[in-house]
KEKEZA-947538 format. One line per field, with one value per residue: x, y, z of N, C-alpha, C in turn; residue number from 1; residue in one letter. Coordinates in nm, 2 decimals. Each point is the difference from the previous one (the first is absolute). Example, Ala and Ser with C-alpha at 12.3 -4.5 7.8 and 13.67 -1.06 7.14 Angstrom:
% residues 2
n_X <- [1.32 -0.04]
n_Y <- [-0.57 0.11]
n_Z <- [0.78 -0.07]
ca_X <- [-0.09 0.09]
ca_Y <- [0.12 0.11]
ca_Z <- [0.00 0.00]
c_X <- [0.09 -0.08]
c_Y <- [0.12 0.11]
c_Z <- [0.00 0.08]
n <- [1 2]
res <- [A S]
END
This chain:
% residues 51
n_X <- [0.37 0.05 0.09 0.06 0.16 -0.02 -0.14 0.02 -0.07 -0.07 -0.07 -0.06 -0.02 -0.12 -0.01 -0.10 -0.03 -0.11 0.06 0.02 0.12 0.01 0.20 -0.05 -0.04 0.12 -0.04 0.03 0.10 0.07 -0.07 0.04 0.18 -0.09 -0.01 0.13 0.09 -0.04 0.01 0.10 0.03 -0.05 0.09 0.10 -0.10 -0.04 0.11 -0.05 -0.02 0.06 -0.05]
n_Y <- [-0.98 0.09 -0.11 0.08 0.01 0.08 -0.04 0.09 -0.03 0.03 0.14 -0.10 0.16 0.03 0.14 0.03 0.10 -0.01 -0.03 -0.08 -0.05 -0.11 -0.04 -0.02 0.20 0.03 -0.08 0.14 0.03 -0.07 -0.06 0.02 -0.01 -0.11 -0.05 0.01 -0.03 -0.09 -0.02 0.01 -0.05 -0.09 0.07 -0.02 -0.11 -0.04 0.05 0.10 0.01 0.10 0.09]
n_Z <- [0.84 0.03 -0.05 -0.01 -0.02 0.06 -0.07 -0.03 0.05 -0.18 0.08 -0.13 0.01 -0.15 0.03 -0.08 0.06 -0.07 -0.14 0.04 -0.06 0.05 0.06 0.09 -0.04 -0.06 -0.11 -0.01 0.02 -0.07 0.01 0.14 -0.06 -0.11 0.12 0.10 -0.10 0.03 0.16 -0.03 -0.10 0.04 0.09 -0.09 -0.09 0.10 0.00 0.06 -0.07 0.12 -0.06]
ca_X <- [0.17 0.14 0.09 0.16 0.04 -0.02 -0.06 -0.12 -0.14 -0.05 -0.18 0.02 -0.14 0.03 -0.14 -0.07 -0.11 -0.12 0.07 0.14 0.04 0.07 -0.03 -0.10 -0.11 0.04 0.10 0.12 0.01 0.00 -0.12 0.00 0.00 -0.09 -0.17 0.02 0.00 -0.14 -0.05 0.06 -0.05 -0.18 -0.04 0.09 -0.04 -0.13 -0.01 -0.10 0.11 -0.08 0.07]
ca_Y <- [0.06 -0.08 -0.03 0.09 -0.12 -0.02 -0.04 0.08 0.00 0.13 -0.02 0.15 0.05 0.10 0.11 0.11 0.08 -0.08 -0.11 -0.08 -0.13 -0.08 -0.10 -0.14 -0.06 -0.04 -0.16 0.04 0.14 0.05 -0.01 0.09 0.12 0.03 0.02 0.13 0.09 -0.01 0.07 0.13 0.05 0.01 0.12 0.16 0.03 0.03 0.13 0.13 0.12 0.15 0.07]
ca_Z <- [0.09 -0.10 0.09 -0.02 0.01 0.17 0.03 0.04 -0.19 -0.04 -0.11 -0.11 -0.02 -0.07 0.00 -0.13 0.02 0.07 -0.01 0.00 -0.03 0.06 -0.06 -0.02 -0.13 -0.16 0.00 0.00 -0.03 -0.14 -0.03 0.05 -0.06 -0.08 0.05 0.04 -0.15 -0.06 0.08 0.01 -0.10 0.03 0.12 -0.05 -0.09 0.05 0.08 -0.10 -0.03 -0.04 -0.18]
c_X <- [0.13 0.10 0.15 0.08 0.07 -0.05 -0.11 -0.14 -0.06 -0.12 0.07 -0.14 0.03 -0.14 0.00 -0.10 -0.08 0.07 0.13 -0.03 0.10 0.03 -0.03 -0.13 0.04 0.13 0.14 0.06 -0.04 -0.22 -0.07 -0.03 -0.02 -0.17 -0.02 0.03 -0.13 -0.14 0.00 -0.02 -0.15 -0.06 0.04 -0.13 -0.14 0.00 -0.05 0.16 -0.09 0.06 -0.05]
c_Y <- [-0.06 0.00 -0.02 -0.12 0.05 -0.07 0.13 0.06 0.14 -0.03 0.13 0.00 0.11 0.05 0.07 0.04 -0.15 -0.16 -0.07 -0.11 -0.07 -0.11 -0.16 0.01 -0.05 -0.07 0.09 0.16 0.04 0.02 0.14 0.13 0.06 0.04 0.15 0.12 0.02 0.10 0.19 0.04 -0.02 0.12 0.10 0.00 0.04 0.20 0.10 0.11 0.12 0.05 0.16]
c_Z <- [-0.10 0.17 -0.03 0.04 0.14 0.08 0.10 -0.09 0.09 -0.05 -0.08 -0.11 -0.05 0.02 -0.04 0.07 0.15 0.02 0.03 0.02 0.07 -0.06 0.01 -0.08 -0.11 0.02 0.00 0.05 -0.16 0.00 0.09 -0.01 -0.13 0.04 0.02 -0.10 -0.10 0.02 0.02 -0.16 -0.03 0.07 -0.08 -0.12 0.04 0.05 -0.07 -0.05 -0.05 -0.09 0.08]
n <- [1 2 3 4 5 6 7 8 9 10 11 12 13 14 15 16 17 18 19 20 21 22 23 24 25 26 27 28 29 30 31 32 33 34 35 36 37 38 39 40 41 42 43 44 45 46 47 48 49 50 51]
res <- [M I E D S D G K T Y K L E I S F G S T S Y K L S E A D N L E E M L R K A D Y K M Y E N K K L K R V S R]
END
């Protein structure tokens, strides 16, 4: 959860396919984005290319 200057809280989550990362599961936002970016790269690399 992230709290803004007005005291409102927001839940931050990044989803890619069936994988999702919540801010509470990572050390910080940068780490969460790095994990999601790696997962997208990994999934793209594993896709079959039809020719």
